[in-house]
Each structure stands twice: as C-alpha cells, then as structure tokens.
N, C-alpha and C positions, 0 to 999 in steps of 0.2 A: 144583558145582551149588548154587545158592542160590535158595530160594523164600521171599520175604519177604511175609508176609501182614500186612495192616493194615486199619484201619477199624472194628474192633470197638468196643464200648462198652456203656453202659447206656442203654436206651431204654424208654419206656412201651409197653404193649401197644397195638397199632394203629399204631405208629410205623414208621419206615423206617431202614435203614442200608445203606450201600454198602461192601462189602468189596473190597479190592484185593489182588492177589498179583503182585508183580514178580519175574520170573525172570531169572537170569543163569547163564552157564556152559552154556547149551543153545541150540540153534538153535530158538528158540521156535515158529516157524511150522510146524515138523514135529511138534509135540507135542500130544497130547490132554491137555487140562487139566480138572481136576475140583475141586469143593469137597466136602468131607466135614465131618462134625461129630461130636462126642462129648460127651455129657452125663455128669455124674458117675454112676458105677455102671452105665453102659450101654456097649455096644460102639460102635465108630466106624461111622457110616453114611454112605452116599452122599447128597449133596444134589443135585448137578447136575454134568453134564459137557458139554464142548464139544470137538468134534473139530478136527483141523487144518483141515478144510474148513468148519467153522462149524456143523456139525449139533449140536443140543443134545438133552439128555435130562434128565429131572427125576424125583426121587422124588415119590411121590404127595403127600407132605406139603408139597412145594415148588411144585407145579403151580398156576399162577394167581396166585402171590404173589411168587415169586422169578424173577429173570432172570439167566442167566449170559451173559457176553459177553467178547470178547477184542479187544485192540488189538495186532496183531503188530508194529506200528511201535514200540510202547512195551514190548514183551515183558511184557505185563500181562494178567491175566484178572480179571474183575470179577464180583461177585455182588450184584445189587441186590435187597434184601429189603424187601418192603412188607407191610403188615398183619401185623406181627410179633405172635406169640403167646408166652405164657410158656413153652410147650413148645419154642420155638425156642432157648431158653437152652442154650448149649453152647460148647465151644471149636471154632472153625471152622478147618479145615486145607485147604490147597491141595495138589494132587498133580499131578505131570507124568509122563506116560508117552509115549515116542516112538511115533508111529503105525506104525513099522516094527519095534518091539521090545516087550519086556515088563518092562523095568526101571522101577520106580517111584521117583520122588523126592518126598519130602515136605518141606513147610515147617513151621516152627514155627507154632503156632496163634495165633489171635486170639480173645479172649473176647467173646462176645455175651451180654448179660444183658437179658432182657425182664421188666420189672416189671408185675405185673397190678394 
C-alpha cells in the first residue's frame, strides 16, 4: 500500500493550496480517506474525512475553509484549503481505512507553511 501526498508548500495567509493523495495497492473505492495534520510539538489531529460513499466530516477548524473530495477513477483524495491561516502550518498526512475493517494506512506527509 502506498499513499503519496503532494501539493504542500509555502503560502501567505489568506491564500489557498490543494493537497492530493494518490493511493495504490488498495481498492480505493472501498476505503474511507482522511487528512490529518501535525504541527511541531503537537499531536496529530484530524482535519477531514470522506467515506467510500462520499460523506464528509470536518474538524471545526476546517469547516467553511477546507473541502475534501475524492476521485475514485484516479485513486486520489484531495484537500482544497482556502483562507489559510498561520495556525494551519503543519505536516499534512493522508490516511486510508477500509470501510469494512480497521487497519489504517498512512502516507508520508506534505508540509504546509502559512506565513502571516
């Protein structure tokens, strides 16, 4: 199983980024996908999830600013991040969990840095 996250970078506060996570080695359409983030010295936290059926859920900090989506034909999950704030600075990770099980697969993170 491989989860390859990309799209991070340096952006000014108020700007936007779109993260992508390409999955391989799994039957993507059967998996719940999630984006998490971890800032230095802080625990990893949930940002957003999308089920195999397309239902979404967001952390309060992401509501209204971030949008998670998936393209099953491309085995890819996205995180559109708008109105970025300095507190969004973190390493962002994607996670895959089968809808029928409890094994979690994690990708390597992509760094997002928001300058104020």
